[in-house]
N, C-alpha and C positions, 0 to 999 in steps of 0.2 A: 189807593191800595194799602191796606194796613199790614202789620207784621204777621197777624194771625193768618190772613189769606196767603201770604207768601209761604209760611211754614206748611200750611195744608197742601198747597200746590206742590211744594218740594217733596212732601211726604207721599203724595200720589205718584209723583215721578219716580221716587225711590222704590216704591212697591212695584211699579210697572217694570222697572229695570230688573228687579229680582225675579218677577214672575215670567219674564222673557226666558228664563232658564228653568224655573221650577214648574211652571204650568199647573200650579196647584189651585189657585183662586182666580186665575185668568185676568188679573189686573192689567196685563199688557194688551189685552184685546181692545181695539178702538172704541167699541160700544160702551165699554166699562170705563176706560181711562178718560176719554173725552167727557163722558157724562159726569164723572166724579169731579173733574176740573171745572166743568160748568156749574156744578152744585156749590163748590167751595168759593167760586168767584161770583156767584149770584147771577149766572147766565145759564141756567139748566137747559133751556130750549135750544140755544145755539150749540151747546155741548152735545146734546142728544142728536141733533140734526147732523152735526159733523161726524160724530161717532158712528151713527147708523150708516152713513154713506161710506166712510172709510172701512167699516167692517166688511162691506161687500167687496171692496178692493182687496182687503187682507185675506179673503177666502182663498185667493190664489197664491198666497205667500206661505210656504212651509219649507222646513229644513228636510232635505232628502240626502241621506248618506252624509258625506263630508261637506256638501254644499250648504252654505249659509244663506237663508232667505233675507230679503229686505226687512229691516227692523220695524215692526209695527209699533213697538213701544215708543221709540223716539218720534216717529211720525205722528202718533196720536197725541203725545204730551206736548210737543213743540207746536203743532198746528192748533191744538186746543188753546194754548196760552196766547198765540197770536190772534185767535178769533175772539176769545172771551175777555182778554185784557189789553190787547194792542190794536184794536180797531179793525182788524182784517175781517172780510166777509167770509161766509161759510164756503162759497165757491173758491175764494182765494186760498183758504185753508186746505181745501181738497187738492188744489193744484200744487201747493207747496209740499204736501205730504209725501209725494213720490220722491223728490230729491232728498227730503229729510230722511226717508226710509233708507235710501242708498247711503247717506252719511252715517246713519245708525248701523248699517251693515258693516261699514269699515270699522266703526268703534267696537262693535261686538267681536269682530275678528281680532282686533288688537287686545281687548281684555281677555279673550279666551287664550290668546298666546301667553299673556302674563300668568294666567292661572295654571299653565303647564308647570311652571317653576313651583307654584304653591302645591300642586299635586305631588311633585317629587319630594318637596319638603315634608308633606304629610306622610309619604311612604317611609321617609327616614324616621319620623317620630313614631310611626307604627312599629317599626323594627325595634325601637328603644322601649316600646311598651307604654308610651306616653299618649294615652287615648284622649286625654283632655286637650293636649296640644293639637291632635288631629282634628278634634271638633272645632277648635278656634280657627285653625287654618281653613277649614271648609266654610265656616261662617265669614271669615275675611274675604275669601274668594267670592262668596255670594254678595257681600256688601260692595265689592268692586263693580259687580253688575248693576247694583242699584245706583251707585255713583255715576255709572256710565250714562244714565238718563238724568239724574238729579243735577249734575254739573252743567250740562247744556241748558237745562231748564232754568237754572240760576243765572246763567249768562243772558238768556233771553229776557228774564225778568229785570235784569240790571240795565238793559238798554232802554233809553228814553222812548216813550211811545211815539213822539214826533219823528224820531229817527227811523223807527220801524215803519211808520206810515209813509214816509218819504221813500224808503226802500221798496215798499210794495207798489207805490205809484210809479216807480221807475222801471218796474218789470214790464217789458213790451207785451202788448196784447197777444201777439202771435205765440209767445212762449207760454203764457198762462192758458191760452186756448189749446195749444198742442198738448200740454200736460193734462188738461181736462179730458181731451179726447183719449189720451193714453190711459187715464184712470178709468174711463168708461170701458175700454177694451179689456182692462184687467178685471173689472167687475164681471164681464162676460166669461172670461177664463175661470174665475173663481166659481161662478155658478155652474159652469160646465164640469169642473172637477168634482163638485159636490154631487151633482146629478149622476155623474159617471160612477161614483162610489155607491150611491143609493139605488141605482137603476136595477130593477128586477122586473120580470114579466108581470108579477102580481101588483106592482106599484105604479106601472105606467098609466093605468086607468085613472088614478088620482091625479097624476101629472096633467093628463088631458082635461080632467074635470076642472082643475084650477084655471086653465086657460079659458074654459067656457064661462066659469063664474066671474072671472075678471072683466068680462065684457058686459056684465050687468051693472049699469050705472048707479043703481040705487044702493048697492052694497059698498060700504066703506071698509077700511082695513080691519076695524074691530069685528065687523060681521064676518069678514073672510077668515079672520083668526078663529072665531068661534066655530065656523063651519069646519075648518081644518082640524080642530081639536075633537069635534064630534065624530068626524070621519075616522080619525086615528083610534078613538075609543071603540067605535063600531068594528073596525078592522081587528083590534085586539080581542074583542069579544067573540067574533064569529069566525075568525081564521082558524082552520083546523090545527095548525101547529101551535096555537096558543090556547086551544080548547079541546085537548085530547081526553079530558077526564069527564066529559059531559054525557057519558052513557055509550060511547062508541067503542067500548072494550078497552083492552090494555090493563095495566096494573096501577094506573093512577086514579085517584078519587077526588083530587082537589082542583083539577083543571089548571094547575100551575106548571109551566115548563120546568121550573127549578125542581118541583116535586118529582117530575118524571125522571129527571137526571139522577136525583138522589135515590129513587126507587130502583134504578137499574143496578145499584151496588148492594 
């Protein structure tokens, strides 16, 4: 493992930590963080497999009110390092991701507590009219969130691979099996939450159609994806709420819902 790989892994970890707060580019999402670490370490397939599975688990993790969800960023980065650089299997990485997410939850609560003081300091600088100081205080608070993931990643990278392997082998089978079962249950919860948000009478027919198509053995995931895109485009083309300007009256002539909203004013 050369120095360039270490720097790139720590950079991905730093970005994932910041994105856990910003939600701008979604670097903290498992499918992105694990894939990026897989790319920079030369193991893109393992990174993508790990990230895809963890993404299904993370669908059920979200901050609601003052409740802080398990940290997907630390779970993604740490498990990806263990899988791509420390010899752990993808299944072991998935099992370890859940306790890592809980540890990340504790870390993010600690860092958010520290940033309360930074926020008060920014308020004081704002009263003084020092807006540059306010900007730097905000940047410093954001960098703390990045270091929240980068420092544990550096610790994992500094541990010899043999020690990590021995530790993984020392984990009893009942524990890894139980964590794997728990991960599968969380995947089901994540899917249920997404379906609950998307469920409308007009879309249930596509949900049922997906089950029917999944039973066709000749269709692979690429074919299923293409069928899904085609169905989505057909729905957007023929659904009345998206096609009100096609001669059915009204004051819209473009068939664009945004045009309909603008024409109302």
